[in-house]
N, C-alpha and C positions, 0 to 999 in steps of 0.2 A: 504494498499499500504505500510505502515512502520508499524512494531509492534517490541516492545522490552518488554521482560520480565525478570525483577530481574538481569539486566546487573551489574556486578561488575567488577572493574579494579584497581589495584594497582600499584604503581610507589616506590618501596621500601617500605617506611613507610607511604607514601601519599595514602590515599583512594581518587581516582579521581571519581569512581563512586560507590555506595554503593545501590544496589537494584534499578537500574534505570527502569523505565516502561513508555512505549508510544504507542499510537496508532493514526495513521493519515489516514484518509479515501481517497480514491482516488479522484482527482481533485480539491483538498483543498490546501488551505495555510494555513500551521501550524507554528505558531511560537515557538521558543523554548528560553526564557528569563532566565537571571541568572547572578549574580554578577560575577566579574572574579574569576577564580579559582571555579566556581561553577561547573563543569563537562561538559560543553557543548560542546568544542572543543574534548574531549574525546570521547562522546557520537556520534558526527557526524564523527569522524573517524572509530569507529567502525561500523556505519552504513553503511559506504562507503568503507568497508573491508580493510581500511589503518592500522587497529590496532585490535588485537585478544582481544575479552573479557577472564577475568579469569573464570567467570561463568555466568550463563544466557543466555538466546537466544534472537535472533533477526531474523527477516526476513524482505527483503525489496522487493516489485515487486512479492511476493510468493517465494521466493529463501532464503534458509539460508544463512546468511552473513560469515558463517565459511565454512561450507560444500559444499556450491554452489556459491563460491566469485566469480567464472568467470562470471557466469549467472547475478549475481546482478551488476557486473562492467559493465556487456552489458545493463542494464536496465535503468543505472543512468547517470547525469550529476553533476557536481561538481565544483562550481564556489567559489573560497576562496576570502578572504578579499582582496589580493593584486592583481591586474590586471595581467594575466598570458600573454597577447597579445606582441608580439616583435614589438616595436615602429618604428623600422627599416621599416618594412613591410608595405604594405598597407592593409586595412581591409581585401580585397577580398583574397590577399596572406595569410594573417593569417587564414583565414577560410580554404582556401584550403590545407594549410599547415596541419593544426588540421585533416582535413576531411583524408589526406593521413596518418598522424600517427593513425588514427583508422581503415586504412585499406579499406576505401571505394574505392579506385581506383581513377584514374585521371578523368575519364569523371564524375563520380558520385560527387566525391569531388568538382568539379566546378560547378555541377546542384545546390548541396545542399548550396555552398556559395552564390551562385546567389539568393535562395529561401530566406537565412537568411538575405542577405543582405535588401532585399526587405521588409520582415517581420519587421525588426527592423529599417526601415526609414534610412538607411546607402547608399542607391543605389547610392545617388549623390556624397558621399565621398568614393565610392569604392576604388578608385584606389590612393586616397592619403595615405601618410604615417601615420601609427596610432599615431605616436608622434605627429600630428599636430592636433588631434581630441580634442574636449572640453572633459571636465570631464565626462560631461553624455554620449556622443558618445563613448568615449572609455570604459566606463561600459557597455553599451548596446552591444559593440562589444563583451566584456569579456562574457555576458550573452549569446550572440550568440555561442560562441565558446563551451559553457557548452551545447548546443543542437544540436551540430553537428550529432550525432546519434539519433536525437529525442528521447530521454530517456523519460521512463514513470515516473520517480521520479528526481527532481531537488533539490539540496542541495546548498543554498546559506548561505554564511558566511558574514555577515555584509557588504551587498550589495551597500550600500550608504555612508560608511565612506570617509569622507574627501569631499563629494559632496557640491556644493551650493543647496539652497532650491529649485531654478528652475531645476537642473540637477536630483536632489533626485526626484522631482515630475515625471520626464521623465521615470526613472527607475519603479517608484511605476506603472505607467500607463503600462509598460512593463510585469511587475510582473504579475498583474491583468490579463493582456491579455493571458497569458502562462496558468494561472489556468482556464482562462474559456474556453480554447483550450483542456483542460482535463488533465495539466500536473500537477502532485502531488509535491508542493513546501513546504519544509521545511527549513523555515527563522529562523538564529539565528541573533541577533541584539542588541545592546544596546541602540538604539533609541526607547523608548516605545511608542512614539507617530506613528513610522513606524508600530509598530506589532499592534496597536491599529486601524490604518487606514487599513492594508493588511489583517491581519490574520482572518480566520474562527474560528479559535479555538487556544487557548495557553496552553502551560505547561510551570510553573516556576520551575527551578531547581535550587537547592540548597545543598551544602555539598553532591552533588553526587547523591541525588534522586529527583524526583518530588514531591514539596510540593503542589502543587495545580495546577488545569486543568480545563479549560473550555473556554466558549466564553468571549471576553472582558467585556460583561455587567454581565455575571455571576461572574466574579472575582472581578468586582467593587461592586455588590450586597452584596458580602461577608463581605466588609466593614460597610453595612447597613445603616445608617443615610445619608443624605443631610450635606453639609457643609455650614455653614454660613461665608463667608470671611469678614474681615474688614481692610482696609488700611487706616492708619491715616497720616493727613498730617505732624505733628510733634512727630518724634519719643519717644521723651520725655513721651509722653502721651501714650505708649505702656503698661507700666505695670499697668496704669488704666484702660485701655480697658481690660487686660486680668482679671481683678477682676470682671468687669460688665459680661463678657462672662462665667466667673466660675461658674455665677447662672445657667448655662443652661447645661454646660458640661464642659468635660476637653479639655481647648483649647492648641492649638500649635501656638508658635511663631517664625515668621522668621524675625529678626530684619533687614536684609538687604534689606528686601522689605517693611519694616514698617507695616506687616501683622499679623493679628492672626485669626485663623481659629479654628471654634469649630462644632462638629457634632449637628445636629437637628433633630428632627422628626416631627415638625410642622412649616412647612416653613413661612407661612405667620405669625402665631403668633410670632415666634423667630425674624423674620426681623423687624417687628412692634415695639416689645418690645425693641431690641437692638439698633433700630433708635432713638425711643424716648428717651432712657436713655443717650446715647452718645450726643445726643442734649441738654439734660437738665445739662449735666455735662461741656459742653462746647467745646468737644471733636470735631475736626474737621476731617470728613472723607473724604479722595479722591475718595473711592470707597466702596460700600458695596453691597452684594449681595450673593445668595444662589446658589449653583452649586451639581452637584454628584461628588462621589469621582472620581480621576483621577486615570489613570492605574499605574503612579509614585507614589501614595500613597499607592494602592495595593501592587507593588511591594516592597516598603520599608517595609510595615507592614509584609509580607509574609517572606521576607528573614530575617529581625529582629528577627523574632519570632523563624525562625530555627536556628538562631546563638546560638553556644553553650555557 
């Protein structure tokens, strides 16, 4: 449903996209991750016909984004980071207004608004001004406006920014339901936990090009080994703990969390050996355990490697 090959885009002396490639199958949630300035927004603007590429090509819902931009716009929805709803209008009035702006006609806009209010569990608040909605309700209303034309592809830019955990979970459930109903979703987010929870596949972009792609598990597998984490009670013992873990691998230290982490191959042997040695040297551990690499670690590893 989304295909990009060799997209480039420059703004003066700045290269925003430098050979950007992407493939997103129909009915999936695809996460687009990258540090600030990596090119995510530029890529989304090109895919949604808001910006022309300097070179390369892209298709969305089977249509070229440059030559058939009108057909692309008829098949997509776009929900930006900032809510687009009018807080003075009710939820129903917002949806009907967006329906009229999309030339649905008065009666069809009313029917579509009612359908979306029911789908997003907003019927009871339909005639309340959007300014009185909670953060999660307002974001669900914003998602509903992006679906007013029943698009085949929905672009979501930072959909849960500023939401509390409960509201974020509400939006996550809504996004999962959209994909389950057949909508293809391209999600850009700074919350790696969000990408881990929602996305069927991920693409990591840095310096204008995709540096890694795959499922969350596949990307985590690129880091290879599991990690042994030890949290010490006394931060003054961190250096001593590092010396112990250096016998296993190359440790990483987080002084703020009093944590030292090291990659390990044999989980049981590493855990047993380290637990014995820190006890022998009188180091008190608040926590010790073995875990898989996190998506945060994958992200940092990939973007650090690609940095100039």
